[in-house]
N, C-alpha and C positions, 0 to 999 in steps of 0.2 A: 244170698249174694253168690254169684258165680265163683267157681273155684279159681278162675284165671285172673280175677281182679283182686289186687292187693290193696288194702286200705292202710294208708300211712297217716298216722296221727302225729302232729308236731305241736310243740309248745308255742303259743302265740308270741311270747317274749323273744324266743329264739328266732322266730320268723322275722320279726321286726328288726332284730339286730343284724340278721343276714342281709336284709334289704338295704339297711343303712351302709353296710360294708360294700355292697355291690354298687350303690350310687356313688359312694366316695371313690371307689376304684375307677369307675367309668369317668368321673369328673377329672380325676388326676390324669387318666389316659388321654382325655380330650385336651387338657392343658399342655401335655407334653408335646414339644415341637416334633413334627414328622421329619423323618430322615430324608435327605435329598436322594432322589432315585439315582442310582449309579448307572450311568450309561456305558454301553460297550465301546462306543467310539465317539469322540468329540470332533466337531468340524475343524477344518484347517485354520479358519480365522480365529476361533476361540483358543485353539492350541497355540497359535502364534502370539496372541495377546496374553496367554496363560491365565484365562478366566474360566469360570465354571460354564459348562455347556450342557443343556438338557437333552441334546441329541434329537430334537424335533426335526422333522423333514417335511417339505423340502428346504425349510429355513428354520433355524433354531431361534429361541426366544431372545438371547442376547443380540444376535445379528438383526433380528426384527426390530428391537428397540433402537439399535444404532442406525436403522434404515439402510442397512447394507444391501447391495443388489444381490439377487438370488445366485448369481454366478460366483460370488465370493464365498458363500456358505456351501462348501463342498466337503465331501467325506471321502477320504482316501484310506484304504486299508493298508496298514503298515505290514510289510513283508515279514513273515515269521511269527505273526501274532494271530490269535483266534478271534477275528472280528467278522467272520462270515455272516453271522446273524444280523448284525447291523447293516452290512452291505446288502443283504437280501431285502431288508426292510426298506432301504433307500430305493432299491430297484422297484419294489412294489409300489412305493409312493409315486415314482415317476410313471409307472405304467398306469396308475389311476389318473394322473394328470393327462396322459395321452388319451385315455378313454373319455374323460370329460371334454377335452377339446374336440374329439371326434364327434361327440354328440352335438356340440355347439356348431360345428361345421355342417353337419347334416341339417340342423334346424335352419341355419342361414341359407343353405342351398335351396331348401324348400321355399323359404320366403323370397329368395331372389328369383326363383322360377315363377312365382306369382307376379312379382313386379315386372319381369320381362314380358309375361303374357299380356298384362295390362298396358305396358308401353307399346307393344306391337299392335294392339287393338287401336290405341290412340293414334299411332302413326298411320294405320290403314284408313282411318276416317278422314284425315287431312294430309294427303301425301305431298302436297306442294308447300306445306308450311315447314319452315326450318327455324326451330327455336334455338336461342342461344342463352343458356341459363347461367346465372352467377351462383357461386357456392351457397349463398344464403337462401336461394330458391330451391335447393335440392331437397329430396325426400329425407325424412328423419333417419332412414336406414343408412344413408351415406354420411350425414353430418352428425349423427348422434353419437357415434363411437369414435371420437377424434380427440382425445386428450393426451396428456403425457402421464402414463401409468397404466392402470388396469384397463381403462376404457380403450386406450390406444392398442392394447394387446388384442382386445376383441375385434378391433378394426382390422388388425393384421390377419386374423383368421378369416374374417369376412372377405377380405380382398382375395384370398386364395380360393374360397369356396363360393364366391359370387358367380354371377352369370359370366360365362366365357364368351365375351363379345370381341370379335375380331373386326377391327376397323380397317377398311381397305385404304392403303396409302397411294399416293400419286405414283403413276407409272403404268403398270400393265405390261403386256407382252412387248418385248423389244424387237425392233427390226433386225437386230443382230443376234445370231444364234450363239449358243455356248461355245461353239467351235470357231466363232469369228465370221461366219458367213452372213451376208446381208441381202435383203430383198431390194434395197434402194427405192422402195416405193413409199417409205415413210421417212419423216425427218427426225433424226436424232437430235437431242439437245446439244448445244455447243459444248456443254461441260462434260458430256460423256467422252471418256478418253479411250481410244483404241490405237495401240501402238503400231509401229511400222511393220511388225511381223504378222499382223492380223490380216485375214482375208478382206475384212471390211476396208482397211487402208488401201489394199491393192485395188479393189473395185471402185473406191472413191477417186483414185487417180484417173480411172477410166471415165467416171462421171464428170470430173472437172474439165475434161476435154470437150465436153458438149455444153453448149450454152442452153441451160435449162432454167426457165423462169419458174418461180414459186408462186403458188396461189395464196395470197394473204388470207383469204377467207378460210382456207383449209387450216392455216395456223391458228386462227381464232377459234375454229371448231375444236381443234385438238386441245387448245388451252381450256376452253369451257368444259370439254369432256373430262379433262384432268381434274378440274375443280369439282365436278359432280361425282367423280370417283372417290375423292377424298372427303366428300361431304360428311359431316359428323352428325350422328343421330343423338336424339335426346336420351334414348335408352342407354347409350354408352356412358353419358354423363351421370347416369344413376348408379353406375358401378361403384363399389366401395374404393376402387383404385383411384378415383378422382376426388375422394374426400380430402378436406383440408382441416388442419388444426384451427382452433380459435385464432382470430386475427392477431392478437398480441403475441401469442406463442409462435405463430408462423413468421411474424416480422422479426422476432428475436432470433429464431433459428437461422433465418435467411441472412440476417446481419452477421451472425457468427461465421457463416460460410464465406461471405464476401470479405470479412475482416481477417480470416485465418486460412482460407483456401484460395480464393480468387487472387489474392495479392501475390501468390506464387505461380499460379497457373491461370492466367486470364484468357480462358478459351472462349468466352462469350463477350459480347459487347454489353457491359453491365447496364448502361443507360437504357438501351432498347429492351433488355430483359426485364428490368424493374418496371418499365412502362407497361409491358404486357402483364406483369405480375399484379400491378395495381388494378388493371381492368378486371381481374378475377373478383374483386370485391365490389364492383359496380353492378347496377341493375341489368345492364346489357350483357355482362359476362364476357367470356373469352370470345374475341371476334372471329376466330377461326382462320384458316388459310385463305389468302386472297391472291389474285394475280394482278399484275400491273407493271408499270415501267420500272419500279424499284427492283434492285437486285436482291439476291438471296444472301442474307446475313445469318441464316440459321435461327437459333433460339432467340426469340424476341422480335424476329422479322415478320413480315406480312405473310410469308409462305410457310411459316412453321405450323405444323399440325398440332392438334390438341394432345394427341398421344405422346408426341415427342416432347412437347413442352412440359406436360405433367410428369413424364418419366425423368426428365432432367431436374424438375423442381423437387421431386422426391429424393433424387440423388443428392441434391444440395441440402435438403432437410436432413438426410442421413449423415452427411459429412458435418453439418452444423452441430448435430447432436454429439458427434465424436469430439468436437472442440468445446463442448459445454460442460457445466458442472451440475447437470440435472441428477437427482438421486437415482433415477431409473433410466439413464440415458441409453444403456445398452438395449433395453426393451423398446424404447422409442426409436432408436436407430434401426433395430431389426424390423419394426413396423414399416418404416419408410422404405427400407431396402426391399421388403416383400412387395410393396406396391410398385417400386421401380422395376423389379424383375418381371412382374406381371405385364407391365406396359412395354417391355422390350419385345415387341411382337416380331414374328418371323417374316412379316410382310416386307421388312426392310431388305430381305435378301433379294426381292424382286427389283427394287430400284434403289432406295436410299437417297437421302439428300444431306445437305450440310448439317441440319439440325439433328439428324440421326447420328452422324459422326460425333457431334458434340455430346449428345446424350450418352453414347457408348463410352466416350472418354471419361465423363463424370461417373458413370457406373464402374468403370475400371479403377478410377481413383478411389472410390469407396471400397471396391473389392480388394485392392492392394492393402487396405488396412484390416481386412478380415482374415479368416483362416481358410480361404478358398483360392489358393494360388492358380490352380488350373482354370478356374472360372475367369480370373483376371487375365490370364494369358490368352484365353480364347476370345474374350471381349476385345482386348487390344488388337488381336489379329483381325477380327471382323471390322473394327474401326479403320485399320490401315487399308484393308481391301476396298472398303467403300470409298475411302479418301482417294485412293489411286484411281478408282473408277470414275470419280468426279473430276479428275484432273488436278487435284490439289498439289500434286508434286511438280507442277510446271507453271510457268507464268503465261501460258497460252491464253489469249483473249483478255489479258490484264488491262489493256488500253480501253476495252469496251465496258469495263465495270467501274463502279464508283469507288472512291477511295476507301470508304467504310467496308465495302464488300471485299476488296483486296486485302485489307488489314485482317479481317476476320478469317479469311481463307488461309492466310499465311500463319496466323496463330494456331489454327486447327491442325494444319499440316505438321508444323513443328511440335505440336502437342502429341500427335501420333508418333513421331520419331522419338520424342523424349520418353513416352510411356513404353515404346518398344524396347529402347535401350535399357530402361530401368527394370522392366519385368524380366528381360533376358539375362540381365546381370544378376538379379536376385535368384532366379531359377537355374542359372547356369546353362542356358540354351542359346544356340546361335541366333543372332538377329536375322530376320527375314529382309528387312529394309536396311539401307545404308544411309548414313548422314552425308548429304551432298549439299552443294552450294547453289543448286539450280534455282531454288526459290529464295527470294529476297527475305532477309530477316525482318520481322515486324518492327514498326517504328516504336521508339521509346516515348510514347505520347499517351497521356491519360485518356480514358474513354470519354470524358466530358468534352474533349477537344477534337474528337474524331466524328465527323458527320458525313452523311451521304451527299450533302449539297456541295461541300467544299471540294475543290480539285486536289488539295493537298492538306496535310495536317502538320501542326507544329505545336510544341510545348511552349507556353508563355515563359518569358525570361524571368529568372528569379524563383521559379517553381520547379522543384525536382520531381520528375515523374516516378511514380512507384512501379512503372513498367520497365524501368532500367534493369531490374532484376531479371525480367523475362529475357531480355536480350543477352545478358551475361550468362544466364542459365542455359540458353540454347548453345552458346559457345562452349560451355562446359560439357554439355551433352555430346557435342561433336568430339571432344577429347575422349569422352567415355567410349564412343563408338570406335575410335582409333585403338584404344587400349584393348577392347574386346576382340577386335579383328586381328591385331598384331601380336597379342600376348596369349589369348585364350583360345582363339579359333583360327589357327594356322597349321599347315601341315607339318612344318618343322619347328623345333623349339626356338624360342626367342633368343637372340644373341646379345652380345654386349652393345652393339651399335643401336639395336632397337630400343633398349632401355634408355640409353643416353639420349636418343632422339625424342622419345616420348617424355622424358624428364625435362628436356628443353621446351617441349610444347606446353607442359604444365607451368613451367617458370615464365614462359612468354605470356601465358594467360594471366598470371598473377601480376606481372609488371604492367600489363596493358589495361588493368582494371580502372574504371573511372574512380575518381577520388571518393565519391559518395559511398561506394560499396567496398572500399578497402578496409579490411578488418584489423590492420596493424596501425600502431601509433594512435590509438584511440583512448589512451589512459586519461588524457586531460579533459575529455568530454564530461559535461555535467550530467549527473544522474537524475537531476530534478528538472522540472519545468520543460519536459519534453512534449512537443505537440504530437498529435496523432500520426502525422506523416513522419516525424522523426522516429517514433516508435516502430512504425512499419519498416522504415529503412534499417533500423537496428536489427530487427528480426531477419530481414533479408540478408544483411551482412553475415549474421551468425549462420544462417542456413547455407549460404554460399561458401563460407569458411569450412563448415563441416563436410560439405560435398567435395571440396577441393582436397581436404585431408584424406577423405575416404578413397578418392581416386589415386592418391599417392600410395595408400595401403594396397589398393587393387593392383597397381603397377608392380610393386615389389613383392607381392604375396607369393607368387610361384618360386621366386628365388629364396624367400624366407623359408618356405616349406621344404624346399630342397636342402637348404643348409641345415635345418633342424633334423631332417631324416638322415643326412650324412653323418651328423654327430652321433645319433643314436646307433646307427649301424657300426660305426667305428668303435663306439663304446662297447657294444655287445661283442663284436668280434675280438677286441683286444682283451676285454676283462674276463671273458670266459676262460682265458688261459692264465692271466697274470693278476686278476683281482681288480678292485675298483681303481679308476683312473684318478690320479691327483691332478692338481692344476698344472704341474710340469709335464705330465704324461699324456695330456689330451692330444687329439690328432693335430699334427702340425699343418699350418697353412703354408704350403711350399710352392704353390702355383699362382699365376696371375688370376686364373679363373676362380680359384678358391678364395683369393683375397677379395675379388670383386663380389662374389656371392656373399661373403661375410659382411661386407659393407652394405649390401642391399638388405640383408637381414636386420642389421642395426638400424638402417633408415626406416624400415617397415615398423619395427617396434617403437621407434621414436615418434613416427606418425600416429600410431595408436595412442601413445601417451598424449600427444598434442590434441588429438580428437577428443579424448575423454576430458581434458581440461577445457576445451572449447565448449563442449556440451554442458559441462558443469557451470561454467561462467554464464552461458545463455540461460540456464535454468535459474540461477541466482538473480539475474536481471529481468526475469519473466519476459524473455524475448526469444522464444523458441519457435520451431516450426511444428510440423505434424509429429505427434508422439510416435507413430509407427515407423517413421524414418529414424528417429532417435533410438528406438528399440533395435532396428536393424544395425545401426552403427555400433551400439553398445555390445550387441552379441558378437559383432566382428572383433571389437577390441578384446572381449573376453576370450575368444578363440585364439587370438594372437598371443595373449598372455599365457594361456595354458600351454601352448606349444613352446613358447620361449622358456617357461619354467621347466618343462620336460628336458629341454636341451641343457639347461643349467644343471639339472639333476644328473645328466649323462656325463658330467665331468667338465663341462665348459662353463667358464665364467665370462663369456663374451658379452652378455647383456648386462646393463646396469640394473642390479637387483632392486635398488631403491626406486628406480623409475618403474619397474614392473609392479612393485607393490603399490605404488601410487596409482597406477593405471587401474589395477584390479579394485582398489578401494573406491576410486571414482565411479567405475563401472557398476559395481554392486550397489553403491549408495544411490546412484541415479535410477537404477532399475527398481529399487525399493520405493523411491519417491514416485515414479511413474506408475508403479503397481498399486499405489493407494488410490489413484484416479481411474485406472483401467485394470480390471480384474485379470485379464488375460496375460498381462505382463508378469504377474507373480509366477505363473507357471513357467515362463521362459527363464526367470531368475532361478527357480528351483532346478530347472534342467541344466543351467550353466553350472550351478554349484555341484550338482551331482556329477557332471562331466569332469569337473576339476578333481573331485574326490576319486573318481575312477582312474583318472590319469595318475594321481599320486599313488593309488593302490597298485596300479600296474607297475610303476617304477619301483615301488616297495617290493613287489614280488620278484622283480628282476634283481634287486639288491640281495634278497634272501638267497636266491640261486647262486649269486656270485660270492657270497661269504662262505667260501670253503675253508677248512682248517689251515690249508697252506697259505691262503690269501689273507687270513686275519692278521691284524697288526697286534703283535704281542704286547706292545707298550700300552695300547688303549685299555687292555684288560688287567693291567698290573694292579690297579686300585681294587678291582673286584676280587682278584685272587687274594690280596692282602686282607681284605675285609671279611671274606667268607671262607678263607682257608684254601687248601689245595684240592678240595673235592671238585672244584670246577674242572680241572683237567680230567679227573676220573669220570665225571658225568658227561664230558664232551664239550669241546670248544664251539662246535657248530651251533648247539642249542643256545649257548650263552650269547653268541653273536646275533642270532635271530631275535632273541628277546630284547637285547639292548637296542637293536635297530628299531624294533617295534615301539619301545618306550620313547625313543627320540622322535619317532614319527608322530606319536600321539601328542607329544608336547608341541611339535611344529604345527600340527593341524588344529591345535587348541580344542581338543575333544574334552569331554566332561572329566572332572577330576577323579570320579569314582572308577572310570575305566582305566585311568592311569594308575590308580592305586592297586586295582586288581592285577594289572600287568606287572607292576613292581613286585607284588607278592609272589606271582608266578615265577618271575625272574629270580627272586631270592630262593624260592622253594626248589628251583631246578639245580641250585648249587648245593 
């Protein structure tokens, strides 16, 4: 036997006993429950619910079981803690997702290239054939990835990576150059608008002095050429951008848009649009643009191109998803938004028609609900430019158009003005257009009673039109334009007379409201047995009331901010020398201007309270408008309350504290309710709460600076001296004052009790 081999002899009984012990030990180990893996960081949703989180990414198991959207399962590293490992893991998982999506995009691009090549070959074989396909006849690549969920996400990536097909729109080179010069050898359409300052207008005056006959055949040739230019190829319909969801899903989403979006902004003729929408599901498919004697009504009309129609349809789908309760509505909305942006082709810069303006307005309406303000601002600007180019800002040639065409043009023009005022208000930018009365306000008549055949339209007696809101909303938008131009965008600060005049304009609007849309004296109305039209009118009343109150806040907000800043400056300047101001020592209101400013601040805070109550009541009645407008109003109320409380802390008791507390409670409660349905809202609520904490911390630091030994109230600390002895004076009054203020601040902000106890121990130890 080799020397390096050691022979070990064991007793058989001992070996059997050791084996039994090993088996029993392993069995007991297998029966013992495994410990839950401790994760470095839990997601925000699980932390809010205070449940166990396994830290899985991109979505944890508890959120997956609750079918929470991926946007809700987020991981935020808390400042001051060692959570970098989990954060890096989260980033790596997102990078892996991006890599996987890039591979899918490359694969779809290769497949789309093959489809485009085959479609081009088929078009070359029969160049005179023009097919019109319905969605059910399209290739599987377009209709296979159309659902609500994971399949619709693949469709979104496919729409971006598919064939880049540019469809030529009607138009072509214009006889008028960009500088306004014209050749006068071609006929411009009557709807093209060139103002008096243009060279084209000057030369047209010369041409009008000459009796020049027009060749009708040339007009027909140009019309036919226009149709051939905008002819739609079958290869374009094969693009994923023209895919549709299943019929029942599409119908449901479109109904959501018309029931929650169109009732506030009727920018299309719903009857004509739905008629064209129904044709998508027929064997003949979308008929395509046609020329004839009928006028241009935009979307749903005979002149509407496929790209404009599908762009608007996807915008309606995206908006409908925002109003839905789909479990993955954010994913579905992003899919339709992606298709919509792909169909917003740059060819509209060459010409543009009424359908393009409508599609841009719908795209802007969705963009205002997203987190892309600059995109919304630019889309609205483009829509306004095209609208002016089409002459929508005037009633020129109105007598030559049908009643339906004039109504749609007026709706679209005022839609441009409303969106311009709204986006400029939200972004704080000067409006490019002004609200004027040159264009007649659209009629308060339902779409069912507006036809191209009738010379006039009227609402049947006894039937209240849901378009009454549109008329009153346009009036309110004009008031908004006056407030923006007179208060926020003028060379000199607004004076007393301006505020009084605009307050009178608002009050005149309220008094002149039609009875149907008056929001006051409605307590006796029955909450049950409401018809669909009654429910629509209730929602419109609530939205109109909220916008009215917000305009009142907007009117007095500069005076409110000036009043609060004046109080803070006076408080800082006075108390750095004499200590904190008491109720009797606050800045005196000794001028008429100061008294007026004080009253404006009170009115602004009261309007914020009324707005929060109105939004809460609408929420309880399930009669609200768009959630993104509610978010905007609630953030405004929150900002007003924070500033008012800072003024209260500065020694002023000018505002009603109970009213401020109620407004803040309504605001935060509504934001939490809306945040359950829309994940983005929760981030805004967190931001608002953080802003209030920062404001309180800032005021607290100012108080610490102001609590000098000379300014401290000896009587307040008598109890502390009696309880802890005379060592307080020896250790310093300043430290005692700082810690006592900190303890009171912790109680006021309702922080956790452990922090309060630690502060109290520190306070006692300092003595």
